[in-house]
N, C-alpha and C positions, 0 to 999 in steps of 0.2 A: 409470363405471357404479356405483361404490361410493357409499354414503351418506357425507356429510360435513357439517360445520357451517360451515366457512370455508375458502376456497381461498387459499393463500399462494404466490405465484410470485416467484422471485428471479432477476433477470437479472445477468450475461450467461449465455448468448446471449439476445438480444432475443426470440427465438422462444418462450421459456418463457411469454411472455404469451399465446400462442395458446390453451392449455388454459383460462386464465382468461377469455378472450374467449368461447370456445365455451360454457363452463359458465354464464357470466353471461347469455348469450343464450338458453340452454335452461332454466336454473333461476334465474329472475329474483329469487327471494327469498334466494338464497345469497350471502353477502358475499364479495368478492374484494379482496384486498390485494396490491399490486404493489410489490416492493422493487427499487430501481434501483441497480445497482452501477457502471454506466457509462452516460454519456449517448450515445444513438444517435439520429440519425446524426452528432452533433457530433464525437465522437472519431474515427471512421473518416474523416470529411471532413478533420479537422485533420491526420491522419496521411497524407493524400495520396490517398484514394479519390476517383475522379472519375466513376465510372460513374453517370450520372444515374438509370438505372432502379433500381439497387440502393439508391441514396440515397433515392429517392422511396419505394421499398417499405419501407425502414427507417422513414422518417418517418411513413408511413401506419400501420404496425404500432405504432409508439410512440404516436401520437395515439390510436389505438383502445384500446390497453391502458390509457392514462391515463384516458380518458373513460368507460370501463366500470368502472374500479376504484372501490371504495368507500373506499379509503384508499391512501396511498402512503408508502413509507419510502425515504429517500435516505441514502446513506452519507457524504456530505460536504456542506458548504454550497453549493458550486457545483451539485451534483446536485439539491439541493432547489430552488434557484432555477430550474434548467432545467425541472424538473417543473412548477413554479408557472406558468411561461410558457405551458404547453400544457394544463393540467388544468382541470377545472371549479372554479369559485370556492368551491363548497360542500364540497369535499373537503379534509380536514385532512392536511397533510404533516408527517411527523415525521422528524427526523434522528437515526439510530442508526448510528454508524460501526462499522467493524470493532473488535475488542476485544482485550484482553490476557488470556491465560491465565496467571493469577498463580501457579498451582500448578505448571504445566509449565515455564514460563520464569521462572527466578529468578537473581539474581546469584550468581556463584561466584568461584573463585580463578583468577587468571591462570596459575599454575603447573600447573593441571590441563588446560590446552589441549593437545590431541593432534591435530595436522594435519601430514601429511607435508610435509617441507621447510621447516618453520617452527621457528625456534630459540626457546629459552626467554627470550632477552633481546629478541626482536623486538617491535615495536609492531604489533599486528594489527588492521586495519580490515576488517570483513566485510561483503560484500554477499550477500544471500540472495534466491532467487527466479528468475523467468523471465529468460532472456537473449534478449529479443526486440528488435525494432526500436524499440518504444515505450520501452524501458528506457534507451536511449542509453548503453550501457556502454563505448563507445569513450572516454567521458569518464574512466573509470577508467584505461584504458591511457594516455590523454594525461597524467594526473597521475603515472602510473608513470614516464613519460619525464621529466617535470619533476623528480621525486624522484631519479631516477638521475643527471640532470644535476647536481643539488646534492650528490650523494654520500651521500644518505640511504638507504642500503641496509638500515638497521635498521627501516624502515617497510615492512611487507608488506601487500599488498592481496589478500585471499582472496575468491574468487567461487565461491559454492556454488549450483548449480542447472543448468538445461538450457534450451535454446531455439534458435530459428532462427539467431541470430547467434553462438552459441558457437563453432562451427568457425572462423569468420572471426576471432573475438577470439583464440582460441588460436593460430591461424596467425600473426597479427600479433605477439603476444607472443613467439613463437619467433623470428620474423624480426628483430625489433628487440631481441632478447636482454633482454627485460624479466623478469629472474629475480625481481623484487620483486612480480610478479603470479603468483598460484597459483590454479589452477582445480580444483574438486572436483565430483564427481557429486552429484545430489540425494540427500538422506539422510532417514531417518525423523525425525519431529518430536522423538522422545525423544533421538536422537543430536544433532540440530541444537540442541536446547535446551542440551545440555552444551557445545557449541562456543560458542554465544553467551554463555553464563554465564562463559566463560573468556577471551573476546576483550577488546579494548581499546576499540573503537568500532564503531558500525554505520553503514553507508553508505546514504543515501537518494539514489539517482541515477535521474533520468528524462530523456528527451529534452526539449529546450527547446521545448515545445508549450504555449502559453498555456491551452489547454483542460484541461491537466493540473493547473494551479495550484490550482484550487479544486474540480476535478471528479474526484478520485480519493481512495481510502481504502486505501492499500497495507497488506496484512497485516504486512509486514516491520517497519514502524514500530512497531507495537504489540508485536511480539515483542522488538524491540530495547529499548524502554523497560521492558518487564516484566523483561528480563534485567539491568536496571541499566546499560545501555550508553549513553554519550553518543552523540548522533546528529550526523553530518555530512551536511548537506543541500545539494544543488546547484541548487535551483529555488525560486522564491517560491511563496506560496500559504498555505493555512490551516495546513498542518503546519509550514511555516517560521515562521509567526506563533506557533504553540504553542511551538516550540523556543526562540524568542527570549523569549517571555513568561515561560516557566518556567526559562530558563537551563539547559536540559538538553542542549545541544549547540551547534554552530556552523552558520551558514547562509552560503553563498557564492553569488555570481552564477552564472547558467548560462554554460556555454561558457568557463570561465575556469580552466584547469588550474593556473595559478600561485596563484590564490586558494584553490583546493582543496588544493594542496600546502601553502600557508601554514597552513591550518586543521589539517591532519594533523600538521605539524611542531609547531604550538602545543600540540596535545594530547599528542604524544609527549614533548615537553620539559617539560611541567608536569603530572606525575602527580597532584598534589594537586588541582589545578583539574579535571582530568579525572575523578577519583573523585567530586568534589563534584557535577559535572554528572550522573554516573551515578546518584548517590543521588537527585537531584531527578527524574531520568527515572523511576525506580521509584516515587517518590511520585506523579508524574503518572499513571502506569499504575494505581496503586491507587485514587486519588481520582476519576478521570474515566473510565477505560476498562476497569474490571474486568468480565470477561465475565459473571459472575453478575448484576451490577447492570444491565448493558445488556440481558442476556437477559430480566430481569424487566420492563424498560422496554418491550421488544418484546411480551411477553405482555400487559402492561397495555394497550398500544395495540390489539393484535388483539382483545382482549376488549371494548374500548370501541367498536370498529367493529362487532363482532357485536351488541353490546347496542343501539347506536344504530339499526342496520338492523332489529333485531328489534322495536323499539318503533315504527319507521316502518311 
């Protein structure tokens, strides 16, 4: 009921498109921009959803949101391609990924790390974020088993966050006596930034689902590189391509705990190379994913949509 100049809806959930649809149908001259963070129903289908009615409903809602939008923002190359397949040809799509908060997340000193059960001489690889089915975090426990078999107890895997799979992961770690896996509760961003600033590497782990390769834009990646952390990534896609192009981490094949262990051992045993990767990660964050810069890009796009529609 409030007056506005432009309606901006960002998914997920996909239902955030409903206000845009309603307002576009009732206030025809008001511009509507739809930001897409995940492709629906592609991702639910890829993760095993089989209910045809839910999938059909998602598809219809997605199509309607795209076709009534005056502009669309995608967070990754795959998302932009997915939008392009279903949107009107006259609508401009812009890719604006998640971003790096360069003021909050900064490189720090390893000796400042303070996490229970982790020693000052340990090599610490950190995973932050949701512990859900899509995250595929059993891959971290699989590599913990491999590192334990190799006797590399100096490499510690720290998982920070919460989610559906966490109790199962914790139970498995206890059952298999994986003392090199440490679980921590979610923490405020200010505390998390201090942890990342003092860690040795960031873990980009996802379930091996091809729809994820180019269709996600995980916040944790941008926090890692802003903190000057080299990234260890276990799936192909646009982020893996960035890591290889900018030499700011290591990429390994999915479902290969031995290769993931090799990457962590290589980083642990070559601190100079690791620090060089971390410096390049920070440079990538500053040059390409600065939050202020990408925020201005979004503002420019919204203003261009509003201006174009106003002229029409």
